[in-house]
Each structure stands twice: as C-alpha cells, then as structure tokens.
C-alpha positions as CSV (number, residue, x, y, z in Angstrom):
1,M,0.0,0.0,0.0
2,A,1.4,3.4,-0.9
3,R,2.0,5.8,1.9
4,P,-0.1,8.9,1.0
5,A,0.6,12.4,2.2
6,P,-2.1,14.0,4.4
7,T,-2.4,16.9,1.9
8,E,-3.7,14.4,-0.8
9,R,-7.1,14.6,0.9
10,L,-7.8,17.8,-0.9
11,N,-7.4,16.2,-4.3
12,Y,-10.1,13.5,-3.9
13,G,-13.8,13.7,-4.6
14,S,-16.4,11.3,-3.2
15,N,-15.3,7.7,-3.8
16,I,-16.7,5.4,-1.1
17,P,-15.5,2.1,-2.7
18,A,-11.9,3.3,-2.9
19,A,-12.0,4.7,0.6
20,R,-13.3,1.4,1.9
21,E,-10.5,-0.4,0.1
22,M,-7.9,2.0,1.7
23,L,-9.4,1.4,5.2
24,E,-9.5,-2.4,4.7
25,G,-5.8,-2.3,3.6
26,L,-5.0,-0.2,6.7
27,R,-6.9,-2.6,8.9
28,D,-4.9,-5.5,7.4
29,R,-1.6,-3.8,7.9
30,L,-2.5,-3.0,11.6
31,R,-3.4,-6.7,12.2
32,N,-0.1,-7.9,10.7
33,T,2.3,-5.4,12.1
34,G,5.1,-7.9,12.1
35,T,5.3,-8.3,8.3
36,D,4.5,-4.7,7.3
37,P,4.9,-2.3,10.2
38,I,3.0,1.0,10.0
39,T,3.5,4.2,12.0
40,R,0.8,6.2,13.7
41,Q,1.5,9.0,11.2
42,E,1.0,6.7,8.2
43,A,-2.2,5.3,9.7
44,A,-3.5,8.8,10.4
45,A,-2.6,10.0,6.9
46,T,-4.4,7.0,5.3
47,I,-7.5,7.7,7.5
48,E,-7.4,11.4,6.6
49,I,-7.4,10.6,2.8
50,A,-10.2,8.0,3.2
51,L,-12.3,10.5,5.1
52,G,-11.8,13.0,2.3
53,M,-13.0,10.4,-0.2
54,M,-16.2,9.9,1.8
55,T,-17.1,13.6,1.7
56,R,-19.4,15.0,-0.9
57,R,-18.4,18.4,-2.3
58,K,-21.0,21.1,-2.6
59,P,-22.2,21.5,-6.1
60,V,-21.0,24.5,-8.1
61,K,-24.5,25.0,-9.6
62,V,-27.8,23.4,-8.9
63,A,-30.4,23.1,-11.7
64,P,-33.7,24.8,-11.0
65,R,-36.7,22.6,-10.3
66,Q,-38.7,22.1,-13.5
67,G,-41.6,20.0,-12.3
68,Q,-44.4,20.6,-9.9
69,P,-44.0,19.2,-6.4
70,V,-45.9,15.9,-5.7
71,T,-49.0,16.9,-3.8
72,P,-50.9,14.5,-1.5
73,A,-53.6,14.2,-4.2
74,M,-51.1,13.3,-6.8
75,K,-49.6,10.7,-4.5
76,D,-53.0,9.1,-3.9
77,R,-53.7,9.1,-7.6
78,I,-50.4,7.4,-8.4
79,V,-50.9,4.7,-5.8
80,K,-54.5,4.1,-6.9
81,L,-53.5,3.9,-10.6
82,A,-50.7,1.5,-9.8
83,Q,-53.0,-0.7,-7.8
84,S,-55.9,-0.7,-10.3
85,S,-53.7,-1.0,-13.4
86,P,-50.7,-3.2,-12.5
87,D,-49.8,-3.7,-16.2
88,W,-49.2,0.1,-16.6
89,T,-45.6,1.3,-16.7
90,M,-44.4,4.0,-14.4
91,Q,-44.1,6.2,-17.5
92,R,-47.8,5.7,-18.4
93,I,-48.8,6.5,-14.8
94,A,-46.6,9.6,-14.9
95,V,-48.2,10.9,-18.1
96,E,-51.7,10.3,-16.7
97,V,-50.9,12.2,-13.5
98,G,-48.8,14.9,-15.1
99,T,-45.4,14.2,-13.6
100,N,-42.4,12.2,-14.5
101,S,-41.6,8.5,-14.0
102,G,-39.0,9.3,-11.3
103,R,-41.6,10.9,-9.1
104,V,-43.9,7.9,-9.7
105,S,-41.1,5.6,-8.7
106,E,-40.4,7.6,-5.5
107,V,-44.0,7.5,-4.5
108,L,-44.4,3.8,-5.1
109,N,-41.2,3.1,-3.2
110,G,-42.3,5.2,-0.2
111,L,-39.7,7.9,-0.8
112,R,-42.3,10.7,-1.2
C-alpha cells in the first residue's frame, strides 16, 4: 500500500469504494504489524485521505426545479393507478398524473 501524504485529501472527490479499500488495507496492515509495520502518522494519513474520499463536495451549480411538487392528491392518484392498473408502466402513470416517472417511482417506493 502506498504511503499517502495528508495533503492528498484535498485532491479527492467522493469515492466510497476506494475509501473502503484503503481502510481495509490499513486494517490488514495493523493486524499484521510484524510483516509490514505502520507508524501512527502513516495510519493517520491514510484515514485522513479515506475521510476526504467519503465527503461530498457542494455542487457548483444546482439546476432549478422544473416539475411541480408531488401533492398528496397526486400521491394518492399514483398509488390508486398502480394498484388498479398493475400492467401500466411508471411512465404511463406519470403521463396520466402529469409528472415524471422518477416521481412515480419515488411515490411507489415510499420515498415521497
């Protein structure tokens, strides 16, 4: 495992799988200190970089909302249409209700 400098944290974006891999490698090195000794500073530097890789940066620009918010009436209608017409696609339900298939999916999966 490469020994990263603490300043490298600033160069990383969000990358959870890579951070997990780094931490697992650190764990393995700490368990097997006889074969590959590690200093506290090296461990701290690795943890610092992994933490940086688990942090989401604020977006530079956020797109404005284009659709109407899902109202309770829309939610009820989506659920009723899905139950009464199980062969309908989410896209068809969305067109019928006047929203997009993503909102239909969120409603049906309990996210809205």
